[in-house]
Structure formats: C-alpha cells, structure tokens
N, C-alpha and C positions, 0 to 999 in steps of 0.2 A: 111550928107551922100549924095552920088551921086543919081540923079533921078533913080527910079526903080532899086535899088540895087539887086544884085543876092543873093541867099541863102548863097553862099560861102563868099561873102563880109560881109553879116550880121553876120555870125559866126565869121569871123575874127575880127569884131568890138566888139563883145561880149567877145572874147578872150582877146582883148586889155584892157578891163575894169574889168578883173578878179582880185579881191582882197577881202580879208575878211573885212567886215565892221560890226559894232555893232550899234544898235539903230534903231528906227523906223522913225525918222524924215524925211529922204530923201524919203523913199518909201511911206509914208503917203502923202507927198506933191505931189509926182508923181501920185498916185492914184486919188487925188483930181483934179489934172489937166486933168486927163483922164475921169473925170466925176463920180468918185466914183463908179466904176462898181461893186464893192463888195456888194453894197447896193441892187443890183438886184438879188443877189444869196444867197442861203443858204450855208454857208461855214463850212466845216469840216476840221480841221487841224489834221494831223497824226504826232505824235512826238514819239521819242524813240531812242534807240541806234542802234538796228538792226531790219530788217524786215519791215521798213516803206513803201518801195515801193510795195511789194507784198500785204500788208494790204490795201494800198491805191487803188490799181488796183481792188482788190476783193470788196472793199467797193463801189467803183463807179459802178462796174458791177452789184452788187446786187441792188443798188438804181435804176439803169437804167432798170433792169429786172422787178422791181416793179413799173415801170411807171414814174419814176422821173429821167429824163435824167441828167447825171452827167459827168463833165469833170474831168480829173486828171492832176495835176501838180506834176512832179517828179524831183528828183535830186539824184546823178549826172547823166549825160548821159555817155554812154560807147563808142558807135560807131558813134552816130549822135546827134546833138542838137535837132532833132525832137523827141527824146525819152523823152524830158522834158514835152511834152504836149500830152494827149490822148483825142480823141473825138470818141464816139461810140465804144469804145473798141480797137481802133487802134491809132497808132501814127499819129499826124497831118502831112499833106503834107508839103513839103519843102516851097512851095510858100505861103501857109497860115501862116506857122510859121514866115517866113521872113516878111510878111506884118504886122503881129501883133507886132513883135519886132522893126521894123523900126518906127512904130508909137510911141512906148514907148521911143526909143532912141531920136527921133527928138523932142518930147515934152520935155523930160528931158533937152536936150541941149538948146532948145529955151528959157527955163525958168531958166537956170543956176542950175539945180538939178544934183549934182555930184553923180549920182546913180551908184552902182557897177553892175557887171554882174548879180549877183543873184537878186538884187533888180529890175533890168530891166526885167529879165525873169519872176519874180513873178508878177509884175504889168502888163506886156504884156500878160501873161497867163490869169490873172483874167479878163482883158478887153476882151480878145478873147472869154472866156466862156460867158460873158455877151452879147457880140455881136452875139454869136451863139444862143442866146435865151435859154440857159440851165437853169434848176431850181437849180442845186446843183454844187458846186465846191469842190473837194477833194484836199487839198494842203498838200504835204509832206514837213515838215519843214526841213531846211538845217542844222541848228546848234542850238540846245537847243530849246527855244521858247521865252524867255523873250525879247531878242534882235533880233529875227529872222524876216526876212522880211514878211514871211507868216502871222505873228501875226497881221500885219497892216490891214489885211482883216477882222479882228474882228470875228473870228470863233464862231459860236453858239454851236459847239460841238468840243471836242478834244478827239482823240483816242491815248492812250499811249500803245505802243507795249511792251516795256521792258526797263530796265535801266541797263547799264553796264558802265565800265570805258573806256571812250574815250573822246577826245578833252579836256583833263584835264586843259590845259592852258586857256581855255575859260569858262568851265562849272563847274570846281571843281574837287577835287581829291578823293572824296568818292561818293558812290551810293546815299547817302542822299543829298549831295550838288547838284549833277547832277539832281536828281529827282525834287528838288525845281525849278531848271532852266527850266526843261522841262514841268512843270505844271504851270508855271507863266502865261500862256495865258488863263487858266481856269477862267471864269468870271461869274458874277451874272446871274442866269437864264440859264446858259449853261449846257451841258451834258458832263460828262467825262466817257469814257469807257476805262478800263484798262485791258490789256491782260497778266498780270504777277501776280504770287502768292507771289512774294518777300514781306515779312512782312514789311520791311523798307519802300518800295515804297507804299504799301497799306496804311500804317499808314499816310504817308505824303499826299497821295491822299485824304484820309478821312478828314484830317484836312484842306486841301485846299478847298475842297468842302463845308465843314461846315463854313469856314471863309468867303467865297464869296457868298454862297447861290447857289451852283450848285448841280446837281443830279449826283450821282456816280453809275456806273454800273460795277461790277466786272465780267469779261468775259474771264478769262484764259481758253483756249481750253484744252481739255483732251488729252490723248495719241492717237497715230496713230496706228490703228489696222493692216494695211497692207502696210508697207513702201515699196517703190520701187524706182528705179532711176528716174522714171517719177514723183513721188510725195514724195520727201524727207520729213522727219518729220517737219523740221522747216518751210518749204514752206507751208505745210498743216496747221500748227498752225497759221501762219500769215494770210493765206487766210481765215481760219475759223473765226479769229478775225474780219476781214473786213466784212464778212457776218453778224456776230452777231451784229456788230455796226450798220449796215444798218437796221437790224430788230428792234433794240432798238430805233433808231431815227425815224422810221416810225410807230412803234407800230404794226408791221405786221410780220407774219411768212413767210419766203421765201421757198416755196415748192421745188424750184430748187436749193437750197443752195449747195448741193453736186456737182452739175454740174458746178456752178460758181467756186467752189474751184478747181475742176479739170481743168477748162479752163484757170485758172491763170498760170498754169505751162507753161513755155516757152515764156510767153509774154515779160518779161523783160530780156534783155541779161545779161549774167554773174551772174545769180542766179541759181547755181547748174546746169549749162548748160552742157549736156553730148555730147561728140564727140568720135571719135575713131582714133587712130594713129597706123597703122600697126597691127591691132587686139587688141590693148590695149585700154580699155575705158579711156577717158580723161575728167575729170569733171572740168569745169571752174567756180569759184565762187568768188564773190567780198568781201568775209569776210576779214575785215581789223582791227579787234580788237580781244581780247582774247575770248569774248563770241561768236563772229562770227566764229572764228576758231573751238571752241568747238562744235558749231552747225553743221558745215561742217563735222567734224570728226564723229559725231554721225550719220549723214546722210550717210557717206561713209560706216560705219560699218553696217548700216541697209540695204543698197543697195548691198554691195559687202562683205558680212561677210567672215572673215577668209582669204581674199586675200591680198597678199603683196601690200604695199602702197608706192608709190614714190610721193614726194611733190615738186612742183615748187613754190618757195616763193619769192615774190618781194614786198618791203614795202616802204612807204614814211618815210622821216627822222623824222617827228614828232610823229610817232607811237611807241607803246610799242612793239618793235620787240622781246624783250627778253621773254615776257610772251607768245607770239604766238609761238615762236620757241621752247620753253620748251614743250608745248603741242604737236607740230608737231613732234619733234624729238623722243618723247616717242611713237608715233604711227606709224612712217614711217620707212621703211628700208633705204630709200635714201631721202635726202633733197638736191635739187638743188637751190642754191641762184641765183637770177637774178636781173635785174634792170628795174623798171617800167618806163613808159614814164614820161616826165615832169621834171621841174627844182627842184621839191621837192623830187625826187627819192633818196633813199639810195643806195649806191653802194654795190654789193655783197661781195667784198673783205673786206670792212669795217665791215659789219655785221658778216662775218665769223671770223674775228680777235677778235671782241668784245664779241662774244657770243659762243666761243668754248666750254664753260662749259655746254652748252645745248645739245651738240651733243650726239645722241644715236647711230644711225647707221652711214652710209656713208654720208658725206657732200661734195658737189661739188659746183663749181661756174661756171656760164655761163652768160655773160652780156646780150646776146640776148634772150628775152623770148621764142621765137619760137624754137630756138636751144635748150634751156633749157628743153622744153617739149619733144623734140625728145630724148635728153639725158636721161631724166627721164623714158620715155617709154622703151628705150632699157634696162634700169637697172632692170626692172621687167617683161618684156614681156615673157621671157622663163618660168616663174613660174606662169603665169596667173594673173599677178598683174594689178593694176590700178594706174592712175595718178590723183592727185588733184592739181589744180593751184589756188592759192589764195594769199592774202596779201594786195591787192589794186585793185580797178577797173582800175587803170592805168597799172596794170600787166595784167589784164584780156583783155584789149582792143587789144593790139598787138597780143596776142595769138588767140583771136577770129577772128581777121582779117585773120590771117594765116590759121586757121582751116576752116573757111568758104570759103576761096579761094580754 
C-alpha cells in the first residue's frame, strides 16, 4: 500500500479482499508474524446464530466495569469499518483502525499470506488490543467456529448465544449439525457459557465439554418484565447473557449489571434501532434468518401492541427468504420488498414471483430501500401503524444513512 494510506484507502483494500475462506492456516500464520498477540490477552469467543454482537458488547462492558479492560471485535459493520473494533465502550477512531489494519495487510503481503478481509480484520484487531495493553479480548465469530478466523486466537472461554438455521451451505442443515460447528472451538480447560434452553443444543454442549474437559455454564436469561422500544426482549436477553458470562469468568457479581444491560441499547447500529418518518415509528433491525425475524416480531408486538405493521424486507440471495416471508406476511398488513446493497442482493421482483404463496396482506415492490420505507410508512400512517425494516444488514445500511441524514 501507499505510504500513510488514508482510512478510505484502507477500507477499499479490505473490500477488495472480501471473500469467504475456511480454515485457520492463513490467520494462524499471520498472527505468528505479528508476534502472537493473542498470547498477551485472555480471549473470549462469542458464537451463535443471532445476538452475538449485543452479547459481546455487554460482556466487554461488564469485564471493564469490574476492572478488567476489554476490547471487542465485531462483525459485520453496517455504516463504517470502525464498527468492527471497540475500545473503552466506543468504536475505535478511523486513524487508529487504519494503522492497525495497514500493519496486518503489509505483513501478510510481505510474507505471501493470502489472507481474506475477515482474517486481516481479526488479526489486526487482536494485535491492536495487545498493543493497547488490554487484559481481555472479546471476539465475535463470523461463521461457525471450527474454521472461523477468531478460533485462531485460541479462546479460553466460549459464549454460545443460540443456534438456528443459517449458513446451511457451510455449517449444516440441522440445529444439531450447526451446534457441533459452533462448539468446535471449546477446548480442554476452557469455559463454555450457553444462553439457550434448546435441549438439542444443551445435550451437544454437555457432551462436548465432557469430551474435551471444559466447564459448562448454562445461563439462559429469563423473561423481560418491562419491554419497551428502548429495550426489546431479545436485546435484553443477549445483554444479560454477556453480563452473566463476565460474572462467571471472573467469579464475581456485578452490582451494576442492570446498568450495563441498559447501556448496550443503541450502541450497535441496526439492532432494533428506532426512528420516525412523518409520525410513524420506523424500526431498523438486521434480522436475516427465521429466528431473527421471529425475535424482531416479538419485540414489535411488545413495544407497539396491537398497532398495524408494515414491513420493508430486503434479503441476500443465499438466505431462506421463504421462511422469513412466511412469518412476516402473517404479522404484517403490508410487506414492501426491496433490494439490499451489494452483489449478493436478491431482487424484489424475483422474490415476489417465487414466494407469492406466502402473501397475507398487501405485497409491494420498490427497488430503493429508502423509498420503500416511505411507501411502507404511508400505508399505515393513518391508522397509527409502525414500520419494521429487516432482512439484511445490507438493507439496514442505506435506510439508516437516509434516516440519519
């Protein structure tokens, strides 16, 4: 790269190297070339189908509040690459992010390591945490765990949020198959904290811990007593799991646990983020699989009970749009199909033609996500309705840019 590259040029270089890779060889070599920074940190890996980001942020915040400074590595980003790395509860500055990633890119290139975007981001973030003198690193896994780059950091603890059907082409077609992939990083002497009551997942977790000699903590949060738009049920559950995990890892009770849970709300973009368009509440959420859609609908009913619902839905081609649309069409008066950003986006017309059998109420199409939100808001505004935008973070991104402007 050019001397003193800008943040924009570093982001462009990372974009250029975006591809899905499996296996740990490249990132392990890159970490070794960077001086094995993971050896200076206590590493916690957060795995699961949904809720990993919120759980990770809450876990790091709880550790830090208990006097163990922790950094957070997250994926994907929605509006800026800086959302991948948090220090002290805030996203890292552009200049600091660029410096860390340039080091990872240049070391990889100098030694012929054909690292992907995610592998470079992972290694760069771990090196950054070590350079900052942190004690703990909380790493959100990208895809499963067995072949995920975050596993190369050799986590001493793993937190499993839940297991649903997603990324079937890489992880398996059943909950049991996917659970095995997500628990593959649990190792001898480590701690596994699980946040689900699913009996299939619990059984696999128990067997995995017995097999390798790890300690299992079952920490599924209870129900939410006072749901609100500011604290939807799934966000509260995910944040509570992060706090509980921190308490288990440190063997201490966090007196300010409720405050940590409340403070997580709004930190990450596109996680039940509430806006307003001409008087109609518009909620933007990154739910991109059947269980994520169910959680978002549960939250909408808790926050806005009995109010007409319009949905803006944009999905990537490799996702199970049918299952998501089935749930959405049953709950919504109007569904507006739109096109996410990126080359993997599914077109709204194709989805409409393929899944007409899921239609409940009115189904409309609008290629532009921002115009789709305006269309959805108009369809329910006169009846006090609300709008939910979901299906992909790449649907959330253009909508959030429009709403924030």
